[in-house]
C-alpha positions, 0 to 999 in steps of 0.5 A: 499499500506504501508504494502505491500511496506515493505512486498516487501522490506524485501523479495526483497534481500531473492528473490534477493539472491534465484534467484543468487543461482538457477542462479548460480546452473543452469550454473554449469548444464549446463557446466555439460551437455556441457562436458557429451555432449563432452564426448559421441562424443568423445565415437562417435568417437572410441575416448572411452579413452578421452571419459573415462577422460572427464568423469572421471574428473565429480564429479556425486554428482554435478549432480543436476537432473537425465537427467545429472546423467542417461547421465553420466551413460549411455555414462560410461557404454558404454565405459566401454564395448568399452575397455572391462573392468570390469563394476561392477562400473556401478551400475547406469546404472539401473537408467538410463534404467530407466530413459530413458524408455518411453522417447529415444527409441535407448538409452531405448535399449542401455543402457537398454542391457548396464545394462544387462551386469552389471549384468553379471559382478556383478555375475547374469548371469541368470538376465543379460540373461533373461532381455536380452531375454526381449528386444529381444522380444520387437517389432518396433524396429530398427534392428540395435538396436536389433542386439546390444541386440542379440550380447550380448545375444548370448555371455553370452549363450555361457558363460552358454555353453546355448544350444538349448536356444541359437540357436535360438537366434543365427540363427535369429543373423546371420540373421540380421547382413549385415557386412560379419564378423559380421555374420561370428562370429554369425555362430561360436556362433550357432556351440556352441550353437549347439554343448551344444544342441549335434547336432553335425551335423547341427554344423558340417555343418556350420563350412563347410560353414564358411572354404569355406568363409575362403577359398573365402575371402583368411583369412588363420587366419579363416580358421584355427581355423575353421579348429581345430573346425572341428577336434573336431566335428569329434572327438564327432562324433566319425568319428577318423580317418577323425579328425585325418587326417585333424590333421595332414593336420594343422601340415603339412600345419601351422608347430610349430601354437600356437594350437600345443598342442592342436592338439597332444591331440586331436589327443591322443584322437582319438587315444584311442577312436579307442584302439590304447592306445600306440599311444594316451599315445605317443601323450599325453607326446607330448602334455604335452612337448609342453605344459610346455611354457603357460601362466597360462590360458592356461595350466590350459585349455590344463590341464582340458583335460590332467588330465583327459585323464592321469587318463582313461589310467593310469585305463587301464594299471593297472586296479586302478583308483588314484584320483590324476589326478581327484584332481590335476585337481580339484585343479588346477580349485580352484585354477583358481576360487580363481583367478577368485573370487580375481580378482572379489573382487578386481574389487568389492574393487574399485568400492566400494571404488569409490563409498564411495568416490562419497557418501563423497564427496556429504555428504560434497556437502549436507553438503555446500548446507546445510551451505550455505541454513542456511547462506541464511537464516540468510541473509535473517532474518538480511535483514529483521529486517533492512529493519524493524528496519529502517522503524520503526526509519524513521517513529517514525523519521518523527512522532518526526518532525511532532510533533517538528512541531506541538509544535514549531507551538503551541509555537509561536501562542501562542506567537504572540497572545495576552493575553486575561484577563479571557477565557471561563472557558471551553476553558481555561480546555480544552488547558490546558488539551491538555497541560497535555496531550502533556506533557504525549504523548512527557514522553511517549518516553523518547529521547533528542529531547523529553526532549526538546519538555518538555522544550518548552511545560513548557516555554510558559510563562516564564523561567524553569531554569533546569526542564524540566517542569514549575511546578507553571503553572503545578500546575495552569493546575492541580488546574482547570483541578481537582478542586483545587486539588493541592491547597487541596492537600497543605493546608492539607500535605504541611508540611508532605510532600516534594516538591519531594514527592508534584510533583509525587503526582500531576502526579498521579492525572494527570494520568502520569505513573510510568516511565513519572514520572521518565522522566517529574521529571528526577528521576530514576523509583527507586527512584520514588517508594521510594518516593512512599513508603514515601508518603504513610508512611506519610499520614498513607495508608496502602500498598496495597490500592491506592493513589489516592484513598485515597486522593480523600476520603478525605474530602474536608475541 
């Protein structure tokens, strides 16, 4: 039980400290979970900006569990999507999708769609489309979740100018949409898919149905947009006269609209295809004059069509095809591409800065954790050492107190018993040997308390003065125990040896070590070695020969 108690005492501080750290860590992670839950609620109540502000106050490196990191990545990516912001910095959304896979069907589907959109933002549109195709092919998925994935799939398909491959998901989306306006949007995407696929009749049929919807619901914006789309489809179907009539209808009923330059350009295309090149030139010039007030993006879009028409008209009049218009158009496209690339690079740099900051904070937190662990480890070692040292000191103190108590009892008993004239020889030898054993035991630990013990032992029956032992009594003990060793020593070498040298030889005969001799004789160990060398020289003992072996070999006479 004693050893177990020692182990418990040593480990208790470490266990307590570790428990406190784990509790603090657990409390911190619970606090982060509450913060993320609050951000999620803001997102559900359309307070997207508030959700982002809450999330930006969190350092991802502090999130200690995969569940928290996944939750953070999911809410942040969803917020960026709803804000129509760049998702280049949402690289953790892939980890969130893996975490939610097979655990939470709702977040599994949504995080998968968000991962696809992240791929789109970093330039991997084919990968994004492939991922969405995989998600939309899953079975037993609620329509509410499937619709979200289909919307992204159709939108990305349109951005890639997909035709046949985007028709099927667009049709499926239109069937699944329950909101009328959402269904109209899906059908409009079907128009684009049919147009890119070359099925202009099918596209025109859908546009006509959408125009009916817009008229019935009194939605002038949608009616204008669908009518303009119909002008372009009629142009593509080579129904130029109908296309011109529809364009004139728009100019008559919506003069000064923002798309006037587009309408004039479409009329220029119609007249060119009908062989009216002069009319085409006039309408194109009208469109060019209006386009001077356009923004860079709108003007860039317009010039893609205008420059090509100007090159064709120039060739028709002169029979010469100049690369000027084509070069201008190409350069503007290149400029637009460079702007987009610069914008993407800037977004990527911002994302990399954020990631670098997160990594730096993570490394800093890791260093702090290591320092804390080192401090904890050192504290455990120090605490254990202190407990161990305290236990040893306490044990030694108890042993010393017990020895002192036993010694005092022996002294008291000796003084209380009358002296015996001639004790039994064996009993006397045992008592003397016991005394020497006690002296040796006490001398092993040269503390002040033990020195006091030596004085008590030696003072039995006589005073010892300043010495630790009564040498006359000790010489008598040696003579009785070792067959008159002290007497023979004095008879043979008494004139050669000093008192201190005699004391050392007597202690050697009783088996005392050099350290113990130094305690009993109140000399340093170095002095003991010097006196041993003097003894060898005086008695003629070789350096490597044992002193006691030499003395025991000497004849008794």
